[in-house]
PyMOL CGO cylinders between C-alpha atoms (Angstrom):
from pymol import cmd
from pymol.cgo import CYLINDER

trace = [
    CYLINDER, 155.55, 68.34, 121.79, 156.96, 67.02, 125.03, 0.3, 1, 1, 1, 1, 1, 1,
    CYLINDER, 156.96, 67.02, 125.03, 159.73, 69.01, 126.65, 0.3, 1, 1, 1, 1, 1, 1,
    CYLINDER, 159.73, 69.01, 126.65, 163.14, 67.76, 125.58, 0.3, 1, 1, 1, 1, 1, 1,
    CYLINDER, 163.14, 67.76, 125.58, 166.02, 67.94, 128.00, 0.3, 1, 1, 1, 1, 1, 1,
    CYLINDER, 166.02, 67.94, 128.00, 168.58, 69.84, 125.90, 0.3, 1, 1, 1, 1, 1, 1,
    CYLINDER, 168.58, 69.84, 125.90, 171.49, 69.22, 128.27, 0.3, 1, 1, 1, 1, 1, 1,
    CYLINDER, 171.49, 69.22, 128.27, 171.12, 65.73, 129.75, 0.3, 1, 1, 1, 1, 1, 1,
    CYLINDER, 171.12, 65.73, 129.75, 171.49, 65.91, 133.52, 0.3, 1, 1, 1, 1, 1, 1,
    CYLINDER, 171.49, 65.91, 133.52, 171.84, 69.70, 133.15, 0.3, 1, 1, 1, 1, 1, 1,
    CYLINDER, 171.84, 69.70, 133.15, 175.63, 69.36, 132.97, 0.3, 1, 1, 1, 1, 1, 1,
    CYLINDER, 175.63, 69.36, 132.97, 178.37, 69.27, 130.35, 0.3, 1, 1, 1, 1, 1, 1,
    CYLINDER, 178.37, 69.27, 130.35, 180.85, 67.84, 132.84, 0.3, 1, 1, 1, 1, 1, 1,
    CYLINDER, 180.85, 67.84, 132.84, 182.11, 64.37, 131.93, 0.3, 1, 1, 1, 1, 1, 1,
    CYLINDER, 182.11, 64.37, 131.93, 184.74, 62.12, 133.51, 0.3, 1, 1, 1, 1, 1, 1,
    CYLINDER, 184.74, 62.12, 133.51, 186.68, 61.48, 130.31, 0.3, 1, 1, 1, 1, 1, 1,
    CYLINDER, 186.68, 61.48, 130.31, 187.06, 62.80, 126.79, 0.3, 1, 1, 1, 1, 1, 1,
    CYLINDER, 187.06, 62.80, 126.79, 185.38, 59.59, 125.55, 0.3, 1, 1, 1, 1, 1, 1,
    CYLINDER, 185.38, 59.59, 125.55, 182.30, 60.37, 127.64, 0.3, 1, 1, 1, 1, 1, 1,
    CYLINDER, 182.30, 60.37, 127.64, 182.48, 63.93, 126.33, 0.3, 1, 1, 1, 1, 1, 1,
    CYLINDER, 182.48, 63.93, 126.33, 182.44, 62.68, 122.75, 0.3, 1, 1, 1, 1, 1, 1,
    CYLINDER, 182.44, 62.68, 122.75, 179.37, 60.54, 123.44, 0.3, 1, 1, 1, 1, 1, 1,
    CYLINDER, 179.37, 60.54, 123.44, 177.66, 63.54, 125.00, 0.3, 1, 1, 1, 1, 1, 1,
    CYLINDER, 177.66, 63.54, 125.00, 178.55, 65.64, 121.94, 0.3, 1, 1, 1, 1, 1, 1,
    CYLINDER, 178.55, 65.64, 121.94, 176.89, 63.09, 119.68, 0.3, 1, 1, 1, 1, 1, 1,
    CYLINDER, 176.89, 63.09, 119.68, 173.81, 63.02, 121.90, 0.3, 1, 1, 1, 1, 1, 1,
    CYLINDER, 173.81, 63.02, 121.90, 173.56, 66.82, 121.90, 0.3, 1, 1, 1, 1, 1, 1,
    CYLINDER, 173.56, 66.82, 121.90, 173.93, 66.89, 118.12, 0.3, 1, 1, 1, 1, 1, 1,
    CYLINDER, 173.93, 66.89, 118.12, 171.09, 64.39, 117.78, 0.3, 1, 1, 1, 1, 1, 1,
    CYLINDER, 171.09, 64.39, 117.78, 168.94, 66.52, 120.07, 0.3, 1, 1, 1, 1, 1, 1,
    CYLINDER, 168.94, 66.52, 120.07, 169.51, 69.50, 117.76, 0.3, 1, 1, 1, 1, 1, 1,
    CYLINDER, 169.51, 69.50, 117.76, 168.06, 67.49, 114.89, 0.3, 1, 1, 1, 1, 1, 1,
    CYLINDER, 168.06, 67.49, 114.89, 165.11, 66.35, 117.02, 0.3, 1, 1, 1, 1, 1, 1,
    CYLINDER, 165.11, 66.35, 117.02, 164.30, 69.92, 118.04, 0.3, 1, 1, 1, 1, 1, 1,
    CYLINDER, 164.30, 69.92, 118.04, 164.72, 71.23, 114.50, 0.3, 1, 1, 1, 1, 1, 1,
    CYLINDER, 164.72, 71.23, 114.50, 162.53, 68.50, 112.99, 0.3, 1, 1, 1, 1, 1, 1,
    CYLINDER, 162.53, 68.50, 112.99, 160.26, 67.11, 115.72, 0.3, 1, 1, 1, 1, 1, 1,
    CYLINDER, 160.26, 67.11, 115.72, 158.36, 64.79, 113.34, 0.3, 1, 1, 1, 1, 1, 1,
    CYLINDER, 158.36, 64.79, 113.34, 160.03, 61.36, 113.58, 0.3, 1, 1, 1, 1, 1, 1,
    CYLINDER, 160.03, 61.36, 113.58, 158.48, 60.18, 110.32, 0.3, 1, 1, 1, 1, 1, 1,
    CYLINDER, 158.48, 60.18, 110.32, 159.97, 63.10, 108.42, 0.3, 1, 1, 1, 1, 1, 1,
    CYLINDER, 159.97, 63.10, 108.42, 163.38, 62.49, 110.02, 0.3, 1, 1, 1, 1, 1, 1,
    CYLINDER, 163.38, 62.49, 110.02, 163.18, 58.87, 108.84, 0.3, 1, 1, 1, 1, 1, 1,
    CYLINDER, 163.18, 58.87, 108.84, 162.32, 60.02, 105.31, 0.3, 1, 1, 1, 1, 1, 1,
    CYLINDER, 162.32, 60.02, 105.31, 165.30, 62.38, 105.24, 0.3, 1, 1, 1, 1, 1, 1,
    CYLINDER, 165.30, 62.38, 105.24, 167.91, 59.86, 106.43, 0.3, 1, 1, 1, 1, 1, 1,
    CYLINDER, 167.91, 59.86, 106.43, 168.50, 58.24, 103.02, 0.3, 1, 1, 1, 1, 1, 1,
    CYLINDER, 168.50, 58.24, 103.02, 169.19, 61.69, 101.53, 0.3, 1, 1, 1, 1, 1, 1,
    CYLINDER, 169.19, 61.69, 101.53, 171.90, 62.70, 103.95, 0.3, 1, 1, 1, 1, 1, 1,
    CYLINDER, 171.90, 62.70, 103.95, 173.30, 59.17, 104.24, 0.3, 1, 1, 1, 1, 1, 1,
    CYLINDER, 173.30, 59.17, 104.24, 174.51, 59.44, 100.65, 0.3, 1, 1, 1, 1, 1, 1,
    CYLINDER, 174.51, 59.44, 100.65, 175.44, 63.13, 100.56, 0.3, 1, 1, 1, 1, 1, 1,
    CYLINDER, 175.44, 63.13, 100.56, 179.08, 63.75, 101.48, 0.3, 1, 1, 1, 1, 1, 1,
    CYLINDER, 179.08, 63.75, 101.48, 178.50, 67.45, 102.22, 0.3, 1, 1, 1, 1, 1, 1,
    CYLINDER, 178.50, 67.45, 102.22, 175.68, 66.68, 104.64, 0.3, 1, 1, 1, 1, 1, 1,
    CYLINDER, 175.68, 66.68, 104.64, 177.73, 63.98, 106.36, 0.3, 1, 1, 1, 1, 1, 1,
    CYLINDER, 177.73, 63.98, 106.36, 180.58, 66.47, 106.78, 0.3, 1, 1, 1, 1, 1, 1,
    CYLINDER, 180.58, 66.47, 106.78, 178.09, 68.98, 108.25, 0.3, 1, 1, 1, 1, 1, 1,
    CYLINDER, 178.09, 68.98, 108.25, 177.02, 66.35, 110.77, 0.3, 1, 1, 1, 1, 1, 1,
    CYLINDER, 177.02, 66.35, 110.77, 180.65, 65.81, 111.75, 0.3, 1, 1, 1, 1, 1, 1,
    CYLINDER, 180.65, 65.81, 111.75, 181.15, 69.55, 112.13, 0.3, 1, 1, 1, 1, 1, 1,
    CYLINDER, 181.15, 69.55, 112.13, 178.12, 69.78, 114.42, 0.3, 1, 1, 1, 1, 1, 1,
    CYLINDER, 178.12, 69.78, 114.42, 179.47, 67.01, 116.64, 0.3, 1, 1, 1, 1, 1, 1,
    CYLINDER, 179.47, 67.01, 116.64, 182.91, 68.66, 116.67, 0.3, 1, 1, 1, 1, 1, 1,
    CYLINDER, 182.91, 68.66, 116.67, 181.40, 71.98, 117.74, 0.3, 1, 1, 1, 1, 1, 1,
    CYLINDER, 181.40, 71.98, 117.74, 179.46, 70.33, 120.55, 0.3, 1, 1, 1, 1, 1, 1,
    CYLINDER, 179.46, 70.33, 120.55, 182.60, 68.44, 121.62, 0.3, 1, 1, 1, 1, 1, 1,
    CYLINDER, 182.60, 68.44, 121.62, 184.64, 71.67, 121.70, 0.3, 1, 1, 1, 1, 1, 1,
    CYLINDER, 184.64, 71.67, 121.70, 182.01, 73.21, 123.97, 0.3, 1, 1, 1, 1, 1, 1,
    CYLINDER, 182.01, 73.21, 123.97, 182.05, 70.17, 126.27, 0.3, 1, 1, 1, 1, 1, 1,
    CYLINDER, 182.05, 70.17, 126.27, 185.86, 70.09, 126.31, 0.3, 1, 1, 1, 1, 1, 1,
    CYLINDER, 185.86, 70.09, 126.31, 185.97, 73.76, 127.31, 0.3, 1, 1, 1, 1, 1, 1,
    CYLINDER, 185.97, 73.76, 127.31, 183.42, 73.12, 130.08, 0.3, 1, 1, 1, 1, 1, 1,
    CYLINDER, 183.42, 73.12, 130.08, 185.66, 70.32, 131.34, 0.3, 1, 1, 1, 1, 1, 1,
    CYLINDER, 185.66, 70.32, 131.34, 188.79, 72.47, 131.17, 0.3, 1, 1, 1, 1, 1, 1,
    CYLINDER, 188.79, 72.47, 131.17, 189.99, 69.99, 128.54, 0.3, 1, 1, 1, 1, 1, 1,
    CYLINDER, 189.99, 69.99, 128.54, 190.11, 67.30, 131.27, 0.3, 1, 1, 1, 1, 1, 1,
    CYLINDER, 190.11, 67.30, 131.27, 193.41, 68.72, 132.61, 0.3, 1, 1, 1, 1, 1, 1,
    CYLINDER, 193.41, 68.72, 132.61, 192.19, 68.67, 136.21, 0.3, 1, 1, 1, 1, 1, 1,
    CYLINDER, 192.19, 68.67, 136.21, 190.95, 65.07, 135.95, 0.3, 1, 1, 1, 1, 1, 1,
    CYLINDER, 190.95, 65.07, 135.95, 192.92, 62.19, 137.38, 0.3, 1, 1, 1, 1, 1, 1,
]
cmd.load_cgo(trace, "trace")
């Protein structure tokens, strides 16, 4: 497997909360890619979680956790103009 950059650009710093949210989604997707590196299997699994409310909530929780980490790294954007 090729090396995957787990933190794009090696930084959690973003200019805005919106950029932070996009980064959180990207990091969450990378978690899935690392956990299941076979793209064909990931494709096969998508219909299962697309219709399972509990799994969709788990996805949202993963993104929220990543976003909280990014927000903390950005000091909640308080120092940004």
